[in-house]
N, C-alpha and C positions, 0 to 999 in steps of 0.2 A: 507491499501499499504508497503508495507519494504521500509526498507530504503537503500536496495540495487535497490530497483528493483525504488526507486525517481532517486536516480545516475544513471541509463543508459533507465531512461525515457528522464535526463537530457543531458549526450549523443548524444542517437537519436536525439534529439531537436537541436544537435551540437550548444549545450549551452555552454557560456567561465567561466562558476561562475555555481555555486550555494550557493544558499542561506537558513539558514534552521534556525529556531527562532523560542525557548519554547513556544507559546503565538499568534504563528505565521503562517497562510502559507508558504509551504516551498515553492519554488519563485527560478528560472533560470532567467540567465541572457541573453537572444541571442539577438544578435545586439544593441548591448546600451540596451536593453528594458528589463524589469523584469517583467517575465508573472509566473502566479501559477500552482502550478506542482497540484494544488489539492483540493481541498474545505479545509476540514477537518486543525487545527492546527497543529503545532507539541509539542509531548508532553515531558513531561519528561524523561519517559522509555527510547521513543527516542532515547534524548538525548544522556542517558546512553552508550542504544547499538551503534553511533557515536562512544560515549568517544572509547567503549571497541573494533568498529573493526579499528579505526584506533592509537590509542594514546598507548605507552607502561606505563607499572605502573612506572616509573620516568615518564613521561610527564604527568600523570596522577595525579599525589602529583603535580608537575608544578604551573600546571590549578587552583589545591585547595588551593596549599597558594601564590599565584602573580597572577589567576587570566584569567593569559593566556599563550599561548600554540601558536607555531607553527611553519612547520615541511612541509614536502612533504614525499611519498610514489608510489608507482605503484602501479596503477590498470591497468593487461593483463596486454599491450606491452605501454601503456602510464603513465607521471607522475601525481602524480596532488600532491598539494600545501591544505595545510591547514591552519585554522587560530580559532583557539576557545578562545572566550573570556566567563567571568562567576564572577557575583557579587550579588549582592544580589536577584534585583530584574531581569536582563538577564541571559539568557543562549543560546550563537548566536556560530557558525560554519561555515565558508564561508570557501567551493572548489572550488579552484585551476582547475575549470579539464582536463586544459589543458597546461602545464608549459611551454611542447617545441610547440606549435603550431601544432601536428601533424598533423592535418586536414585540411592546409593551406598545396596548391601547393609548393614547393620548387625546383625550377630547380639552377641542381650546371652547370655552363661549362664548357666545356666538356674541355677548356683546366686545368684546375682546380683540375676536375679527373682524367687527362690524366697523369698531374704532378703526383699528391700523387700517380698512381698506379707506375710508374719508381720508388721507394718507392728509393731516393736520396737525402739527404744533410734534407735542414727544408726549411717548410709552417709553416707562423703563420696567422695564422683567427681571425677576431677581429670583435665584433660588440662591439656599444656604448649600445643595449641593453639586459642582463644577457639570458632570454627565449633566443632571439635571437640569441646570441651567444651559445648555450649550441643546436638549435635545428643546426644550421648550422653543426658545431660539429659530431654528431649525424646522419644525414644524409648523412656528410660524409663516415662516420666510417661504414655504414649500404650500402653506394655502393663500398666501396671498398673491403667492405667483401660476395656482392653478385657475387663481380670477378674475385678471388685472395685468395688462401689458404696465412694465415701471420700469427705470434703470434706476438701481442700489452700487452706492458705493458702501462695502463696508470695509469698518475698518478692524486686520481683529491676527491674529498672528497663525493662522492657518485659510488655505481656503476650506467650501463648507460644502467637500465630492462627495457630501451623498443628497442633496439640492438638486433635482433636473428644475432644471431648466425650460421653463414651459410658453404661458405668456409672459415673465422675465428676464434682465438680461441683468448679471450681476456681477462690478469691478470691482476685485480683490486689488487692498492698498495695507502688505505688512507696516503696521508698528504707530507711530502717532502720526497725527495730521500734520504738517507744515504751510507757512505762510507761500515759501517757491513752488508747492505740488502745490497746493489745495486750489485754488482757485480754475489751472485745466483738467485738474481731475474731477470734479465735482460738475465740468459745467456738465446741462442740459440732465443733473440729474432730478431727480423725484424723491427718492431717500436716503437717507446715510445713518448707516449702521454702527456702533459700535461693538465689539465684542471682545470681552475678556483684560481691558490695555487695564483700567480699576485704575488711572491718574487723575488728580484733582484739575490738571488743566487741559485733558480727555473730557471732560464732563460738562466744564466748561464752554467749552465748545463748543457739543451738542446742544447746548441750553442755546447758545449764540444762534448756530444753524435753523435751528428751529428758530429763534425770532426773524431768518430771514427769508421763512418760506417754506425751505425745504421737512419733508416729516419726520422723525427720527425717534430712530429707534436705540435705545443706549440698554445692556444686557449687563449682569454686573456680582454678583457673590456677594447675601445677604442674606443674613439669617432671621429676617421677620420686616415684615411692611413699615412699624416703626425706626428699624435699620435706616432702611430706603429715606423712607426722609428724615432720620438724621441726620445722616452721611453729607446728603445733596445739599440743605442747608447747610452746615455749618462748611464747604465749599465755597455756597455765595454767601455767608453772610461773610466770610476773609476777605472772600475779591472784591464784593459789592456789597460788603457792609447795609446796613437799614431798606438798598433796594433791591437788592437779589430775591429774596423769598418773592417777594410781590413781584417780580422778571416771572418768577418757573412758575411765579403759580397762573401766568399769563398763558403759557402755552405750554403746558405740562397735562397734557388728557386723559391722562390713564395709571395706576402701574398698579403693576398685575404678583403677584408672586406664588410660586408652585414649593411643592415638599413633597419629597418622597421615602416611603415608606413599606414597608411590605406586604404586601397580601395573603389573605386564606389561602391562597392557592402556591405560596412561593416565587409569586411575581411583583412586578416596581407598582404601588398607585398614588398615585399623584395626586394631592389633597392642594388646593391654593384658596388667595379671596384675592379680589378684586374692587380698589378703589377709583373709579366712575368720577370725575374731579369735575362735579357741578358748581355748582355757582356757591351756595352757603362752604361747598367742603374748600371750592380760591379760596374762597376771605379767614379760613382758617389758616391755611398755607400761608399766606401774605402777612398774616401775625407772625408765621413760624409757628403754631396751638399743635404740635406734635400729639401732645398729649390729646388735646379733643377730636382731635382727626381719626385717633385709633379706637377711643371712643366709643365715636360715631358709626366706625365700623364694621368692631363690633355685636352693637347694640340694633346696628340695622336692617330694615326689615324685609320683611323678603319682598321679590315685585322690584327693590328700591332702584336699582342697578348696581348697586353694593352687590359683592361679597363675603361674608367672615369666612374665617377657616375653617370654625365651628359649625358654620353652615357648609361648606364640602363634606367636612368627617361625618357628619349628621344623615349627608346621600350615602356616604360609601354603605356605614353600617346600615340603612336603609335596604341596598343593596345588594348586602352581606360580601361585601369586598372585603374588609376587615373586623378584626376581633374587635369588642371595648378599649381591653389595653393600651393595643397599638393607639387608637381614638384620646384616651385622654395623655398619654408620652409623648403625645404632640401639638396637642392641644396646646396654647397660651395663657386660655381660660378656662380650666379643668369647671370651675362652678359655671360660669353661663353653659358649657356644654353637659354639666347631667342635666341643669331648666329647659335644655333643647330637647335632651332625651325625654327626662318626665315629662312631657308636653304631647311626643307621639306617642309613650307608652313605652320606653326603653329603657 
């Protein structure tokens, strides 16, 4: 069995990881359990082929000198991560077969997609998990480009190889935007995406581009909605003093946070919270009142356009996708979640 066949076999089994160790049976991790893919052990020649398939010349040199290389590549439309370890006695590779959990279902709330298709102002996407953050952004861009044509400039450390261009066109720029490249790069663009940069100047640039009429999607790692708002306001207060929050309130249309948790079947389940910046909330943001903003989100009534994390967790419990323990561990306000549960008889 070739290495390609091993990878395809593991993917067919919906494995999360593939473990290749010279001298041991290749194994795949499926629903938290390791299973053998064949009886014969991995060979040194296969180790060489695996390096040749995934690593550049520079990376192979680094593996020889340092004994470890970590990176990622794309197989078809799926990102794959890899970790190579090598010393005098061990040659081991661990492949993360689906960094973006693309085999998992991720339903985007209608309010999120509808707001983004209007292509106005600024939308912030966040997740505590790097994989969840990437998955959310990639699925959103894929859905948008299935709906309407647009030109997007994407500032990211890597291209999004799993997104198939249908109606939209994506131009990738590695690293931070510069004044020299900005005007020519953004000429004709409808959408500007910031992903994985995590620098204060990039956040300021994102807001300024939204003020200039571009639709901006800013993707960031953050543990909660309150953290997103606090970090944004902190940057803008530092840069623009009292004017910063009011300027952000003018262009910010929506903040969406996503949280991954284990489902009852061993799969990843995604809960979320969404804040649509309606006039009352815009006023609170301009004042910098994060406490009241998050309080209003937690207590937002249904059909208001706002989605609290507890409301999202409640829907997963009703559909029997997660258990009570997971829901209470994920919730930021377990007492409010308990009240929701009592109202529906859970």
